[in-house]
N, C-alpha and C positions, 0 to 999 in steps of 0.2 A: 498461688495454690495453697501454700502454707503447710507446715508440718513436715514430718519425715515419713516417707513411704517405707513401710516395713514388709509385711507379708501380704502381698496382693493375691487375691483369689485367682486360681488357675483352672478350676474345673467347675462343672455345672452345680455341684453340691455346694461348693464354696460361694459361688455367685448367688445361689438361692438363699444361703445363710445371710449374705450381705443385704440382699433385697428385704428379707424379713426384719433385719435390724434397722434398716432405713424406715420401714413402715413403723416400727416401735418408736423411733425418733419423732416421726410425725405425730403419732398419738401423744407422746409426751409433750410436744410443742402445743398441740391443741389444748391439752389440759392446763398448761402453764398460762396460755392466753385466756382461757376461761377463768382461771383463778387469779389473774392479774399478778403473776409472780415475777415481776420485772422491776428493776431499779430505775428511778428517774428522779434524782436529787435536783439536778439542774442540767439544762441542755448543753451538751458538750460537742465540740468539733475536733476532728483530727485530719491529718494530711499525710500522704505518701508521695514522694517524688522519685520517679525513675530517671536515672542519669546515664549519659554515655561517656566513655573514655576514649580520648583521641590522642594520637601521637603528634609530633612536631609538624607533620605534613597534613594534619587534620584528618587522617585516615583512622579507622578503628584501632584502638590499642587493646589487645586481648590480654589484659593484665589485672582483671578484678581481684583475683585471689592475692596477688602481691600488694595491690593497693589497699585492700581491706586489712591486711596484716599491718600496714604502715599507719592506717587511720586508727585502728584499735579502738573503735567506738561501736557498741552494739546497736546504735541507731542506724548504722549502715550495714546492709546485707547484700549478698550477690543476687543477681537475677538470671534470667534464662541464658543470655549470651555472655561470653567472657569479656565483652566490652561494656557490660551493663552493671550498674549498682542501683540499690534502692535506699532512700532515706526515709525513715519513719520518725515523726515527731510525736511527743507525748500529747494526749488529748488535753483540752483546756476548755473553759467556758466560752460560749459564743458572746455572752453579754460583756459590756464594759469595754476596756481598752486592750483586751488580750491579743487582738490581732497585731497591734503595734509591737508587743513583745515577741510574737511569733515571727514577724518580719526580721527583727534583730537577730533572733535565734537562727533562723534559716540562713541568713547572710553569714553569720559567724560559722555555722556548721559547714556550709558549702565552701567558704574561703579556706577553712582549716583542711577540709578534705582535698581541696584542689592543691593546696601546698604539699600535702602528703603524697598525692598522686604524682606531683612533680618529681618527688624523690624516686619514683619508679619509672620516670620517663614518660609520663602520661599527663593528661589534663582533663578536667570535667567540662561537660557540656550539657545544658538543659535545652532540649529541642524535641519535636515530635517524631521525626524520622531523620536519621543521620544521612545527609546527602552524599557523603563519600563512601557509603557502603557499596560493595560490588558483590556479584554473585559468588565470587571466590570466598567471601566471608560467611557463606552459608554451608561451609564444610562442617560435618559432624564434630570434628575435633574442637570447634569453637563453642560447643555446648559447655556451660559451666560445669565444674566438677561437683556434681550433686546427683545422687541416685534418682531423686524424684524427677529431675528433668529428663533423664535417660528413659525412665519408665513412661513418663507422659509422652515423649516423643514416639516411643515404640507402640504404645497403645493407640494413639491417634492415627498413626499410619496403618496399623493393623486393621482398625475399624474401617478406614477409608478404602484400603485395599489397592491403592495406587498413589502416585506422586501427587503432591498438592499443586494446584493450578493458581497462578497469580495472573489476573487478567483485569485490566482497567483502562479506560480511555480518559485522558486528562483535559485540561483547559489550555488553550493556546497561550503561549507566552506573550508578554507585551511586545507589540510590533510584529507579531506573526499571526497567520490565519489558521495554520494547521495544528491540530491537537496532537500531542505525543501519546504513544500507546505502550502498554506493557503486556506481554503475553509470554509466560514461561512456566515450566514445571520445576518444582523443587522436590528433593528427596527427604526433607526433614522439616521440622517446625521452626528452624532458626529464623526465617523471616519475621516470626513474632517478635524476636529480639530487636528488630528494627523499630518497633513501636514503643516509644517511651512517653509515659503519661504522668499527670498529676491526678491523684485520686482523693476526692473530698469526702469526708465522713461527717454524718450528723446523727447524733443520738436522738431518738424520738420515742414518745410513748406508744405502747402497742395500739391503742385505740386511734392514734393519729398517724400511724405508719402509712396506711393506704392513701390518705390525702397527700402526704409528703411525697410518696413514690409517684403518684399520678402527676403531681405538679412538676416533679423532676423530669418525668417523661415528656410532658408538654413543653418544657423549656429546652430540651436537649438540642434541638435544631438551631435555635437562636444562640445558645451557648457556644456551639461549635463554630458557627459563622462568625461570631465576634472575637474568636480566640484561635483561629486556625494557625498552625505553626509546623505543618509537615508537608510542604509542596513538592518535595523531590524524593525520588526513590530510584536507586540503581541508575542514577544519571539522568533520569527522565523527569520532566515537569508534568505532574499528574493532578490530583485533587488539591484544593487548598488544605484539606485535612485528609491526606492520603492514608494516615494511620487508621481511619475508620474502615475502608474496605480491605486494607492490608490485614488487619487483625482478624477480620471475618474470614478471609480466604486462607490465612496461614494456619488456622486451626479447624478448618472445615472438614469434618469427617464424612461428608456426603459425597458420593460419586455424582457426576453430572446427571445421571438418570434419576437418582434419589432427589437431587435438588429440583429437577424438573417436575417430580411428583409433589413437591411442596413440603418435604421433610424439613423439620426445623433445624437451623444451624445452632452450634453451641455458643457462638457469639451472637447474641439475641437481643433484639429490642423488646420482644414480647408480642402478645397478640390481643390484649384487652386491658381495660382499666380494671383495677382490683378493689376489693372491699376489705381485705385483710392481708397481712404479711404471709399468712398461711397459704393463700392462693399461689404465691410464687414458689414456695418450697414444695407444694403438692405438684405443681406443674413440672418442677425439676424431676420429681420421682416418676411422674406419669409418662414424660416425653423423652427422657434421655437415659440411655444405658450408662451404667457406671464405667468410667474410665479406669478408676483405681479402687476396685472394690475391696478395701482393706477393712476387716472387721475387728473391733475392739471388744474387750471383755465386758466393759461396763454395760449394764442393763438400764436404760434411761427410765423406765417405769419403776424399776426397783429403787432407783435413786430418789425419785419423787416420793415414793411410799415411805422411804427412810427419812424424809424431810431434807434431803440434800438437792442441790442444783445439778441437773445432768449436763455433761459436756456435749451431748449429741454429736459424737465423733463422726458417725457415718453421714449424717445430714450435712455437717460442715465440709467434710471432704468432697462430697458430691457437689455441693454448692460452689466449691472452689474450682471446679472443672466445667462450670457453665458460666460463660463470661457475658452476663447481662450488662448493658451499658449503665443501668442503675440497678445495682445488686443489693439484695437483702442480706443483712448480716446479723447473725446471732452470736453473742460472745458472753463469756463469764469472766468476771474480774473479782477477785477476793470472795469467790463463792456466790456471787450475785449475778444474775443474767441481765442483759440489756439488749436492745435492738438498735440497729443503725441502718441508714441509707448510705450506700457507697456509690458516689457519682464518678463514672469512669470515662466520660466522653472527651476530656480535655487533654491536649498535649502538655508536656512539661515546657516551662519557659514562657517567653524568652527571658524574663527577669523575675526575681522574687516578687517585686511589687506588681508586676503584671499577673502573676499567679494568684496573688491575694486579692487583686481587683476582680479577677474571675470568680474567686471564691465568694467575695462579698456580694457580687451580683447574684450568684446561685443561691446562697443562704437567704438573702433578702427577698428576692423575687419568689422563691419557693414558699417562704413563710407567708408572704402577703397573699399568694394564690390559695393557700390552705385556709385563709380566714375570710375569703369572699363568700357572700351568701349564695351566689350561684357559681359554683366552681367552673373553671375553664374547661375541664374535661367532660362536663355535662353538655358543652356546646361544640366540642372539637372531636372529630372521630379519631379513634386510635390510629387508623391507617394514615390520616393526615399528619398526625404527630410523627409517625415514622418517616413519612415522605419528607417532612421538614428536616429531619436529621440528615438524610442523605443529600438533600438539596443544599443545606448549609455546609455540609462537609465538602461537597464538590465545588460549589461556586462561591463560598465565603460570603462576603458582604454583597456580592452581586446576585445572590440567590433571591428567589421569590418564595416566601414562606406564607402559610395560611394561618391567620389568627382571628378568632371570633371577634366581631365588631370592627375589625380592620380590613378583613379580606386578605387579598394577596398584597404583600408588602415586603420591602427590603428589610433584612434583620436589623441594620443599623437605625433605620427610621422607626421600626417598631420599638427598639430599645429606647431611643430618645423620647419618643412620644408617650410611651406607655409603660415599658417594663422597668426602666431606670426609676421613674417615680414610684412604681410599686416596690422596687427593691429598697429605696429609701424608707418607705413606709414599713416594710417588713423588718428591716434592721432596727428601726426605732421601737417597733412592737417587741422585739427580742431583747431590748435593753442595751443595744450596742451604742457606744458613745458617739456623739456628733463628730468628733475628731476623726474617728475611724471611718464613719460613713462618708464624710466629705473627702478624705484622702483617697480611699480606694474606688468608690463610685465615681469620683472626679476623674480618676485615671481612665476608667472604662468610658466615661462620657467623651473625653478627648479622643480616645481610640475611635469611637463612632464618628466624631466630627471630622477627624482626619482621614478616616477610612484606611488606616494603616495597622495591619496585624503583623505578626511574625511572618506569616506566609506571604503577604504582599511585599514586605521588605525584602525577603529572600528572592522572590521572583523578579522584582524590579531591579535589584542589585545584580543578579546574574545576567539579566537581559542587557543591562548597561555595559557590563564587562565584556559580554560577547560582541556587543555592537562595536567595541573598541578593539576587537581583534582576538580576544582570548577564545580558546576552544572550551567546550562545556566543562570538561573535567577540571581544567585549570581555574575556570571561573568559579566553580563550586568551592574549590579549596580556598581561594582568595575571599570569597563571600563568607565562608565559614570562619575564617580567621577574624574577619571584621565583626561577624556576629558574636564570637566569643569575647572580644574586647568590649563590646557594648553590653553583653550580658553581665560581665564583671563590673561594669561602671554602675549598674543598678538603675540607670535611667529608663523609664518605661518606653515600650517600643514605638509608641506614637510620636516620640521626640527624636527617633533615630534618623540621621541623615544617611544617604546612600553611601555604600562603601566606596 
């Protein structure tokens, strides 16, 4: 969400003032887009990784404040739950060998933070959903000590007017026929803290933003299917990427009746291909009431008239409470504005090299798709792209996704036949070195050939442990200990042997 919540509007007059300021932000953005008032020296990438803290028993360690004090590095910050941290790395050029340096930097940062966490009796884990979380960990006292999280929790629940419903049906475990199910009500938004992701940023030119966002939307289902890493929640085997439905449901302000009427959720795929980044910010204003209507003094139009770059405070705060899977980002650095696509569909982990392989595939395939004479989104319905996302999340590499020219196809087959060659082409076009391309796309190719993701490894390992007599809870703990050992080894998940 970002920022510190200060004075949130509490009455109709305040809320109308906020609404008016949001409209002025949109007017300022439209003017900046018209006047091309954005920086674009060279295409830059950025990355955020959300992390879990676990104790010696692989249960959540509610110690983020103590761990952050020991790490003492501003690149690490707290997240929603007390067992969560977030790592933000500095942006860098996409071109050249920068990804190799990023890999070394991430490994060093995570190793250092893990060592410091050990001083607090905790350890770091990169995974999509922590398998050892239980309903007792959704107690309000486990919200991080930050006013913005308390306010966000209170506002989401006030708008919904009732407890949050978590409801999903999973995929049968190996060797079993019956799918496992989850149906429970929760009294706060802490289930969102069970969702830990890696978020990929790409700076783009304003006139190229729509093509990049459309391409990212088209790729989302395949991305998730090839990188699933969250098969367990509250002891149950659910989707290959359970984080997708969990995040939607944990922040859903709609009652069942409003959902049945088709009211849009705040975790949103969207509903149409776009022609400008303005379309997305305008939809945010039109469809979603403000959760945190905090008004700042700065007048964005006056800032433009004075030759300065507006911060667009209200627009950014509102955008931060609408969780699109591909989110538009407006940012100002050193007084100059730029635009980014923030890709939010992927789980954290299993290893640094796996995350960078996922990133290389995303950046390369997206670039190539934007350069095609006949874009894929002109031949793919938006609904089909959304259906692909949920199919890929639920079934992983066993999903059937639709792709123009290929029809219905498994995601791994689509990647091997079509999208990996496109990703090679796109990265070459972006000036990425051959060493980087071969290293990271080679990892993803092997993942497709072995059909082993973090999710399939977790499911297979737990199934094997249970077959040998362990109960589910014990098997999850043993699996997670083995997962952490392999995560720290740095070897990509396609090479992992069963625990």
